[in-house]
N, C-alpha and C positions, 0 to 999 in steps of 0.2 A: 505493499499500499504506499509506503514511503516512498519507493522508487518512482510509483506512477504519479506521486506528486510534484516529483523532481523534472517530470518529462517537460520539455519546451513545447508551448503552444505555438502551433502555426495555423494561420488562417489563409484559407485558398478562395480567391473571389468566384471561381467559377469550376464547373465539371471540367477536369482535365481529360486530354485524350488517353487512351489505355495505357500506354506505355509509360508516361509519366506518373498515371495513378498508381501503378504496380510498383513503381520504384518509390515514391512517396511512401506507400503503405509499409515497406521495408524498413524506413527510417524509424529512429526512436523518437518519434514526435507524438504530441497529442494535437493530432489533425481535425480541424472543424473547417468544413467545406460549404459553400454555398451550392447546393446540389441543383444546379439549373443551367442550361446552355445559353441562357439569358442572364444580362449583367444583373448582380444584386442592389436591390433598391439602395438608395443612399443609407437609410437608417439601418438596414441588415449589415451594410460594410461598417459603418461606426461601431455598432454592437458587436459583430465578429471579430473586429481587429482589437477589440479592448483586452490589453494584457498581454498581446501577443508578442512572441519573441521574434516570429516570423511571417512575412506576408507574400505570398505568391499572388500576383495581379495581372490584370490585362490592361491593354490599350484603353479600353472603356471606362476603366476605372479611374477617377481624378483622386490621386493621392496627395492631398493638400495640407496645410496646416491643421484643419480641422480632424482629418484622419489620424494625422501623426499626433495629436493632441489626445485623441481618443484611445489611440494604441498605449500611450504611456511612454515611460523609460525603459520598459523591457525590450522595445523593439530594436532589433541589431541588423536585422537583415530584410532588404526588399528584393524580391525576384520576380522580373517583370517578362512575360512569356511574349516577348516582342523585339524588335531591333529598335524601334523608336522609343525615346523617353520623355516626350514632351508632356505627357499626362502627370509626371513626377515632378513635385515642387523641389528642384534639386537644392536651391539655396537653404531651405529649410532641413532636408534631407542631409546636406553636409554639416550644418550647425549642430546636428544631433549626433553626429558621427556616426549614423546608419550606411552599412554597405548595400551596394545594388549590383543586382547580377541582370543580364539581359541575353539576348539570344540572336548575335549576328553571326555572318557568315552563311548558317544552316538553311535559310531561307533564301539565298541569294539566287539559286538556281531556280526553283519554282517560280519566284517573283519575275526573274527575267524572261523566262517561258511565256507567263502570263501576260507581261508587257507585249511581247511579240504578238500575241494572240489578239490582244485588244487593239494593237496598231492596225494589224491586218483586218479585223472585224470593222474597225471604223473606216480605214480608208477605200475598202472594196465593198462598203456599205451591206455587210452580210446580216445584220438583224432586220434591215429594212427589205432587203431581198426575200428574206424568209416570210416576212409579215405578208409581202406582196403574194408568194406563192399559196398562203394560208387563205388570205383574202379574195382571192379571185383575180388579183391586179394583172397575173401573168398571163397576157393575150397572144402573145407571139414574139419571135424574136426580132429585136429591132438595134440597130447600128447604135446607138447612144444611149440605149435604155439601160438604168443602173449602172451607166459608169462611174468607176471610181479613180482612185490613184495608185499608181505602183511604186515599188522600191528600187527598181532597176534604174540606175543613172541619177539617183537622186541625192540630196544632201540632208543628213540627218543630223539635228543638233541636239545635244545631251546636256540638260543643265543638271550638274551634279555627276561627275565621273567616278563616284564612289564604286564599291563591289557590285552592287546591282547596275549600275550605269554601263560599266566595263562589260559586264556579263550580257546585258541588253546588247551593246556594239557587237560584240563577238558573235551572236545569233544573227544579226541582222546582216552582217558582212557578205555572207554566202548569197544573199537575194540580189546583190548587184548595185550595193549602194556606193556611189561614185566617192563621197566625201563624207566624213564625221567631223563635226565641229563640237567643242565643249566651253562650259564656262563654269566658273566656281570662284572661291576664295583665291585661289592660286593656281599655278598651273601644275600640272601632274604627268610630268614626261614620262616617268615610269611606267605608268599606267595607259599612257595613251598611245606609247609607243606600238602596241601588238595590234591596235585597228588604224595605227597612222591617223590619229585624231588631232586636231588642231586647236589650240587654246585662244579664244577670241572673246571679247566683250560679250556680255549678254545680249547689247542691243545689236551687235553684227550678227550674232547668232540667230536672233529672230527674224532679222532681215534675210538673211541668206538660206535659211532651213525650209526644205520642203516639209520636212516633220520634224516636230519639237518635242521632246520627251522629258518630261520633269521627274528627275529620280534623287532630288537633292532633300538633305535633312531639314525640318522645320526650325527654323532660328528666327531671331526677330529681323533679321535682314531678309529672310526669304518669305515670311509671312505676308501675304497679299502680294507677292512678286510679279504674278499673272494677273495684271490689271488692264484697264483702259488703253495706256500707253503701250504696253507689251505685245497686246492683241493687234493694236492699230501697225505696228511695225512689221507684221507678220505679212508673208505673201496670202493673196486672196485664195489660193490654190493650196494652202497650207492646213496640214493636220494636227492638231495638239493633243498630245497625250499627258497624262498625269497620274503618277503611281505612288508619288510621295506622301503629301497629305493635303487633306482638303483645304486647309487654310492657307495654303502656298497660292491659292487662287480667288480672285474676287469673282464670285460666281454669277453677279449681276452684269458683270462688265463682259464675262465670258457668253453670257446668254444673248448680249446685245450684239456681240462680234458674230455669232452664230446666224441671228437672225437678220442682221444685216448684209450678211455675205462677207463680213469681213476676213472670215478664215473660212476653210471649207467645213470642217467638222472637228470634232473633239470626242476623245475616248478617256473616260474618267473612271479609276479603280477606286477612288476616295472624294469623299464630298464632305461638306459642312452644311449640315450636321449629317451624322451617320445613326440609323439611316436616313437618308433623304425622304422627305415627306412626298407622298404618293401624287400631291397635287403640286409638286415643285415644278415650275415653268421649263427648266432644262429638261424634263422627263416628257414634254410634249415635243420635242424637236425630232425629226427623222436624223438630222446629222450629229446627233449627240448619243453616244453609246456610254451607258452606264452600269458598272458592274459593282456588287456589294462589298466591296474590299476582300477580295479573295486572291490576292496576289500569292500568298504561299501557302494556300489551300490545295494541298495535296497529302494524301493520306500519311506519307512517308515523312513529309516535313513537318507537318504539325505533331507528329508523334516525335520526332526527333527534337523539335523545339520544346515540347512538354519534358522530355528526359533532361536537356540542358538546364531548363527553368528549374527542375527539382533539385538537379545536383548544384546548380549555384546555391541553392538555398540552404541544402544539408550541409555543403561544404563551409558555406558562411557561418552557419549555426556553430559548427564545430571548430571555427576559429581557423580555418584552413585556406589555402588558396582556391579561388572559383575558378573554373574552365573559363568563365568570359564576365570579367568584373568590369564595371564602368568606373574609371578614374576619375574622382569628383574632388 
């Protein structure tokens, strides 16, 4: 009984993929979990985290000062099942000396694959074409009907040439892309060399690219980056793809750019908010393809993410080195 009282409390804010769940069950912790695939209501999150030594959370959980206060001084480790960490109040976390684990690298391949799929679906108008078949709009073959834009001999601009940006470029290269451009905080020649990507300003990238892929991290500098001025510089035949964070885009400005023909089309795997309300204006546009944030949604990737997140948590609680610790 005494040993049971000494077990460290862990709160898990969502039902985990099976491999992660099995690993956590093997740990010597008192695990309390929100048993749902839907986010825990705020009140349940505050209640569940109280007195916890460890917290395993997701992107949809806002871990702010209120949550940290509710957890109290026991909280030593936060492990997030994501590569992004803009949902974490990093200043408060650092102030309290809490260690943070995250899951980079393991979702790169799946997200890059999804990005290519989204780009192709958008530029070749696949969802629109499928709907035409279902609704009886397919009358006969016509030379210009359902025409889109191809990748061959195109220029692709990537904003944020990190792990995912590089993986996207590597996958697009065999399609016959003529030139890759990239922008970011600084040149990354060691990464760009493999795809012969050229470092340019964001302004030049938007002006010269046939396809613009946003894969940067969300920072104060990138929040709202894709706005009216951004879209006004793009070609009228250009296709815009966002797989970073919804907040990187001013969605009202994007809507106007799509409606006015300022740009040809857009494909989004991320929005603000998430989920996007079903009556949102963007959902009424034929030239806008929106996915429900499924970049890393393969069975193997989600299980690998869960195992890494649990391992980060357990190693952190044991005072050991985490496989993927965020240096703050």
